[in-house]
C-alpha positions in Angstrom: 105.0 3.1 1.0 101.4 3.0 -0.8 99.2 -0.2 -1.7 96.0 0.0 -3.7 93.0 -1.7 -2.7 90.7 -4.0 -4.9 88.7 -1.0 -5.7 91.5 1.0 -7.1 92.4 3.7 -4.3 95.5 4.0 -2.9 95.4 4.0 0.8 98.2 4.1 3.4 100.3 1.3 4.6 98.7 0.9 8.0 101.6 -0.1 11.1 100.6 0.0 14.4 103.9 1.3 16.4 103.3 4.1 19.4 105.2 6.9 19.3 107.3 7.2 22.6 106.1 8.9 25.3 102.5 10.0 23.8 99.4 9.5 26.0 96.6 8.9 23.7 93.6 9.1 25.7 92.1 12.9 25.7 91.7 14.6 28.7 88.3 16.2 28.8 85.6 17.5 31.2 83.3 15.0 32.4 80.0 14.6 31.8 77.3 12.2 33.1 76.1 9.7 30.5 72.1 10.4 30.3 69.3 8.4 29.7 67.7 8.7 25.9 66.4 11.7 25.2 64.6 13.4 22.3 66.7 14.1 19.3 67.2 17.4 18.0 66.0 18.9 14.9 68.9 19.4 12.7 69.0 17.9 9.7 73.0 17.3 9.6 75.5 18.8 11.9 79.0 19.2 10.8 81.7 19.7 13.9 83.0 23.4 12.8 86.2 22.6 14.0 88.9 21.2 11.7 92.5 19.3 13.1 95.1 17.5 12.0 94.2 14.2 11.1 96.5 11.7 13.5 99.0 9.2 11.6 97.7 5.8 11.7 101.1 4.9 13.3 99.8 6.7 16.1 96.5 4.0 16.2 96.5 1.9 19.0 94.5 -1.0 17.1 96.4 -3.0 14.9 94.8 -2.1 11.3 96.6 -5.3 9.3 95.1 -7.3 11.9 91.6 -6.4 11.3 91.7 -6.4 7.7 92.9 -10.0 8.4 90.0 -10.9 10.3 87.4 -9.2 8.0 88.9 -11.1 5.1 88.9 -14.2 6.8 85.6 -14.4 8.0 84.2 -13.5 4.5 85.1 -17.1 3.8 82.0 -18.1 5.2 79.3 -18.0 3.0 81.5 -16.5 0.0 80.1 -16.4 -3.1 82.1 -16.7 -6.3 80.4 -13.7 -7.7 81.5 -11.8 -4.9 79.7 -10.8 -1.4 78.6 -13.3 1.1 75.5 -15.1 2.2 76.1 -16.1 5.4 72.2 -16.1 7.1 71.8 -16.4 10.8 71.0 -19.7 11.4 72.5 -21.3 8.9 75.8 -23.9 8.5 77.9 -21.1 7.2 76.8 -18.6 10.0 77.6 -21.8 12.3 80.6 -22.5 10.8 81.4 -18.4 11.0 80.4 -18.5 14.6 82.9 -21.6 16.0 86.0 -19.7 14.0 85.0 -16.5 15.7 84.7 -18.3 19.1 88.2 -19.5 18.5 89.3 -16.3 18.1 87.7 -15.0 21.2 89.1 -17.8 23.1 92.8 -17.0 21.9 92.6 -13.7 22.9 92.1 -14.6 26.8 88.0 -13.8 27.0 85.8 -15.6 29.4 83.6 -16.8 26.9 80.0 -17.9 26.4 77.0 -18.4 24.4 73.5 -17.3 26.3 70.4 -19.0 25.3 69.6 -16.9 22.4 72.3 -17.6 20.7 74.2 -14.5 21.4 77.8 -14.8 21.6 79.9 -12.9 24.7 83.2 -12.6 25.4 84.6 -10.5 28.9 87.8 -9.1 29.8 88.0 -8.8 33.6 88.3 -5.6 34.7 90.2 -4.5 38.0 87.4 -3.2 39.9 85.0 -6.5 39.3 82.1 -5.0 40.8 81.6 -1.8 38.2 79.0 -3.0 35.5 80.1 -4.4 31.9 81.2 -1.8 29.1 79.3 -3.8 26.4 80.1 -3.3 22.7 79.8 -5.5 19.6 77.4 -6.2 16.6 76.4 -8.9 14.5 77.7 -11.4 11.8 75.1 -12.9 10.0 74.2 -11.3 6.6 71.4 -11.0 3.9 71.4 -13.2 0.6 73.9 -11.8 -1.9 75.2 -9.2 1.1 78.7 -7.5 2.1 81.5 -8.4 3.9 81.1 -5.2 6.1 77.5 -5.0 7.7 77.7 -5.9 11.2 80.9 -7.7 10.9 83.0 -4.5 11.3 81.2 -4.1 14.7 81.8 -7.1 15.6 85.7 -7.7 14.6 86.2 -4.3 15.4 85.2 -5.2 18.9 87.2 -8.3 19.3 90.5 -6.1 18.0 89.7 -3.8 20.9 90.3 -6.7 23.2 93.0 -8.0 21.0 94.4 -4.3 21.7 94.5 -4.5 25.1 95.8 -7.7 25.7 98.3 -7.2 23.6 99.6 -3.6 25.2 99.2 -5.0 28.6 96.3 -2.5 29.3 94.0 -3.1 32.1 90.6 -1.4 32.5 88.6 -0.7 35.7 85.4 -1.9 34.0 85.0 -5.2 32.8 84.9 -5.3 28.9 82.4 -7.3 27.1 82.1 -8.3 23.4 78.8 -9.2 22.1 77.6 -10.9 18.9 74.4 -10.8 18.6 72.6 -13.8 16.8 70.4 -13.4 13.8 70.1 -9.8 13.2 69.0 -9.6 9.5 66.0 -12.2 10.4 66.0 -13.6 6.9 65.7 -17.2 7.8 62.6 -16.6 10.1 61.7 -13.8 8.9 62.1 -11.4 12.3 65.0 -9.6 12.6 66.8 -8.2 15.2 66.6 -11.5 17.2 69.6 -11.9 19.5 68.8 -8.4 20.9 65.3 -8.7 21.1 65.6 -12.0 23.0 68.2 -10.2 25.5 66.1 -6.9 26.4 62.4 -7.7 25.6 62.3 -11.6 25.0 61.3 -13.3 22.1 57.9 -12.3 20.0 55.0 -15.0 21.3 55.6 -18.1 19.0 58.8 -17.4 17.6 60.5 -20.1 18.5 58.2 -22.4 16.8 58.7 -20.6 13.2 60.3 -22.7 10.8 62.7 -22.3 8.3 62.9 -23.0 4.4 65.0 -26.0 5.5 62.6 -27.2 7.7 63.6 -27.0 11.0 62.5 -24.8 13.6 64.2 -21.8 15.7 64.2 -23.9 18.3 65.5 -26.8 16.6 68.5 -24.4 15.4 69.1 -22.8 19.1 69.8 -26.8 19.8 72.2 -27.1 17.3 74.0 -24.3 18.4 74.0 -25.8 22.0 71.4 -23.7 23.9 68.1 -24.5 25.9 65.2 -22.9 24.1 63.1 -23.3 27.0 65.8 -21.2 29.2 65.3 -18.1 26.6 64.7 -15.8 29.2 68.1 -16.6 31.3 69.3 -14.0 28.2 67.7 -11.0 29.1 70.3 -8.2 30.1 69.8 -6.8 33.6 70.4 -2.8 32.7 71.9 -2.5 36.1 74.9 -4.7 34.9 75.5 -2.4 31.9 77.1 0.9 32.0 77.1 1.7 28.5 76.7 0.0 24.9 78.7 0.8 21.9 78.2 -0.5 18.2 80.3 0.3 15.6 78.4 -0.1 12.2 79.1 0.8 8.3 76.4 3.3 7.5 74.7 1.8 4.5 74.0 5.2 3.1 75.3 7.9 1.6 75.9 11.2 3.7 79.2 10.7 5.0 80.6 9.3 1.9 79.4 12.7 -0.1 80.2 14.5 2.2 83.9 13.5 2.7 83.7 13.0 6.5 84.7 9.7 8.2 83.0 9.4 11.3 79.2 9.5 11.9 77.7 10.0 15.4 74.2 8.4 15.3 71.6 10.9 17.2 69.1 7.6 17.2 67.7 4.9 15.3 64.1 6.1 13.3 60.4 5.0 14.3 59.1 2.6 11.8 55.4 3.2 11.5 53.0 1.0 9.1 49.6 1.8 8.3 47.3 -0.1 5.8 45.1 1.6 3.3 42.1 0.2 2.1 40.4 1.9 -0.7 36.7 0.8 -1.7 35.2 1.6 -4.9 32.9 -0.7 -7.3 33.8 -3.3 -9.3 32.7 -3.6 -12.8 33.3 -4.3 -16.3 36.2 -2.8 -17.5 35.1 -2.8 -21.4 31.3 -1.4 -21.4 31.6 0.8 -17.9 32.4 4.6 -18.7 35.5 6.0 -18.0 33.5 9.0 -16.4 30.9 6.6 -14.2 34.0 4.5 -12.8 34.6 4.2 -9.2 37.9 2.7 -9.7 39.9 1.8 -6.6 43.2 1.8 -8.0 43.0 5.1 -9.8 42.6 6.2 -6.1 45.2 4.4 -4.9 47.3 5.6 -7.5 46.9 9.0 -6.9 46.7 8.1 -2.7 50.5 6.5 -3.4 51.9 9.8 -5.4 50.3 11.7 -2.1 52.4 9.8 0.3 55.4 10.8 -1.5 54.0 14.6 -1.9 53.5 14.9 1.7 56.5 13.4 3.3 58.6 15.5 0.9 56.5 18.7 1.5 57.9 19.4 5.0 61.6 20.1 5.6 63.4 17.3 7.6 64.8 13.7 7.6 61.0 11.6 7.3 60.7 9.0 4.3 57.7 7.1 3.1 57.0 4.4 1.3 54.3 2.5 -0.5 56.0 -0.8 -1.8 53.2 -3.2 -2.4 49.4 -3.0 -3.9 46.7 -5.7 -3.7 43.8 -5.3 -6.2 40.7 -7.3 -5.8 39.1 -8.9 -7.6 42.3 -9.1 -9.5 41.7 -9.2 -13.0 42.6 -7.2 -16.2 39.1 -6.7 -17.3 37.7 -6.1 -14.1 37.8 -2.5 -12.4 39.2 -2.8 -9.0 36.5 -2.7 -6.3 39.2 -2.7 -3.1 42.7 -1.8 -3.2 45.0 -2.5 -0.4 48.8 -1.6 0.5 50.6 -0.5 3.5 52.4 3.0 4.1 55.6 3.1 5.8 56.7 6.0 7.4 59.8 6.5 9.2 61.4 9.2 11.1 63.4 10.2 14.4 60.6 12.0 15.9 57.1 10.3 16.1 55.5 13.8 16.3 56.5 14.3 12.7 55.2 11.1 11.7 51.8 12.0 13.1 51.7 15.0 11.3 52.8 13.9 7.9 50.1 10.9 8.3 47.3 13.3 9.0 47.9 15.4 5.9 47.9 12.2 3.9 44.8 11.3 5.4 43.6 15.0 4.6 44.4 13.9 0.7 42.7 10.3 1.1 39.5 12.4 2.1 40.0 14.5 -1.0 40.6 11.8 -3.4 37.8 9.5 -1.9 35.3 12.7 -2.7 36.7 13.1 -6.3 37.0 9.4 -7.1 33.6 8.3 -5.4 35.3 5.9 -3.1 36.1 5.7 0.5 39.6 5.5 1.8 40.5 4.3 5.3 44.1 4.4 7.0 45.0 2.0 9.9 47.9 1.3 12.1 49.0 -2.2 12.4 53.0 -2.0 12.9 54.9 0.2 14.6 58.5 0.4 16.4 59.3 3.6 18.1 62.5 5.7 17.8 65.2 4.8 19.7 67.4 7.7 20.5 71.1 7.4 21.6 72.7 8.7 25.0 73.9 12.0 24.7 76.6 11.6 26.9 77.7 9.1 24.8 77.6 11.3 21.8 79.9 13.3 23.4 82.1 10.5 24.1 82.0 9.4 20.8 82.9 12.8 19.6 85.8 13.7 21.6 87.2 10.5 20.8 87.2 11.3 17.2 88.3 14.5 17.7 91.4 13.3 19.3 92.2 11.6 15.8 91.8 14.8 13.8 88.8 13.1 12.3 85.8 15.4 11.5 82.5 14.2 12.0 78.9 14.9 11.7 75.9 13.6 13.5 72.8 11.9 12.1 70.2 9.2 12.2 70.2 5.6 11.2 67.9 5.1 8.8 68.1 1.2 9.1 67.4 -1.0 12.1 70.3 -2.2 14.4 70.5 -4.3 17.6 71.8 -1.1 19.2 68.1 -0.1 19.3 66.7 -2.6 21.4 69.6 -2.2 23.8 68.4 1.5 23.8 64.9 1.0 24.7 66.1 -1.4 27.1 67.3 1.2 29.3 71.1 1.0 28.8 72.6 3.9 27.3 73.4 3.3 23.8 76.3 5.1 21.7 76.8 4.1 18.1 79.7 5.1 15.5 79.2 5.2 12.0 81.8 4.9 8.8 81.7 5.6 5.5 79.4 3.3 3.0 81.4 3.8 -0.5 78.2 5.4 -2.7 76.1 4.3 0.1 75.8 0.7 -1.2 74.5 -1.9 1.4 72.6 -5.4 1.3 74.4 -5.6 -2.2 77.9 -7.5 -3.0 79.4 -3.9 -4.1 79.3 -3.0 -0.6 82.5 -1.7 0.2 84.2 0.3 3.0 87.8 1.5 2.4 90.3 -0.4 4.6 91.5 2.7 6.2 88.2 3.8 7.3 87.6 0.5 9.1 90.4 1.1 11.2 89.6 4.7 11.8 86.1 3.5 13.0 87.6 0.9 15.4 90.3 3.4 17.1 87.3 5.7 17.7 85.6 2.7 19.3 88.7 1.9 21.2 89.3 5.2 22.6 85.6 5.9 23.3 85.5 2.4 25.2 88.8 3.2 27.2 88.3 6.7 28.1 84.2 6.0 29.5 86.1 3.5 31.5 88.7 6.0 33.0 85.9 8.3 33.8 
């Protein structure tokens, strides 16, 4: 029996009955968890072995229940045109959080909200002295966003714990789901708030930021029942956490284009921003001969093209962007005397970024000499790369292969809460599932229900197999 999704694709009717006599965890050679290490060079690695995919009837998780959770939470902030607008620290977010806490308590979890607004739900293990295995994501969205971004990882974590309870399964480690507060950062302009507060603490002055509704971040935390003055209590002790897993939609096209259901994230790229300042000479646009102009905008345009060319000249996965130009004095009849713009470079390897930057600076020097302008490029913001744990990459790989699922390894070009957890010294693993056509942060964001189930089953097996080691 098949059903047709709202996107017109035929999918299996998921059931969750277990096959009698089958033992699902895969027995593998143990490998120690490693701390974050340098990521390898290959642009993409497709696993060579190909096996029969396990039928959905052999899954532990309840795919229909998962679909119900994702559908139900999408009602909070739902837009008539499609998608959701459920910004962190908003009424829609608050209602969704209350619904989720209720579901977590119904699962029998010990539930609490830390001083940064992160929701935690813990299931006890048989050896309570062991550090927890942590997993989760976020439920806030961008304006006019989709229903899967972050939410799949959060509701997938809940489904893992509900499945264990339904099966009466015990684990050695305590298992703890977490729903990070305000990952998108739309309301106050500072993303990954909850995970930053739980790892390095908030940025100085951040609690005093005021949103468009006139309320400060401190006031919203108080509305969530927290005491902003105690926010330091939200910081996790890395010794208390065995590992962190995050399941997420890819938000890019690689998995979908290659027809691969599971991505194993090698790490989250570093983001490096530089300010370029081009100094020319402002003059009358109608009376100055073209060959006598020291036009800062012309040099800026050439440098913008050079950024693209130099980023693309080196084989690899690096990307670059120029998204804003400011011209001074800024009049249609005045040749710009100064132009400023940000250059953003991203890659998993900082050395690659620095190499590309030096080539851009070399091009800038040539452009300045040819145009009679002066060009300076200075750093103003950066976030270093956050590699995932190689041992957890293998754990995810084994879980996927146990289901007969093909995988590739790839970096994440988008930021995630996992990057803060990794930088805090906690071994981190991240699972991607396909995003249709690579679309995200858009009402048309879509991940097939069967891919959602695959991702959550991989998460289930990765967590339980790590626990058994």
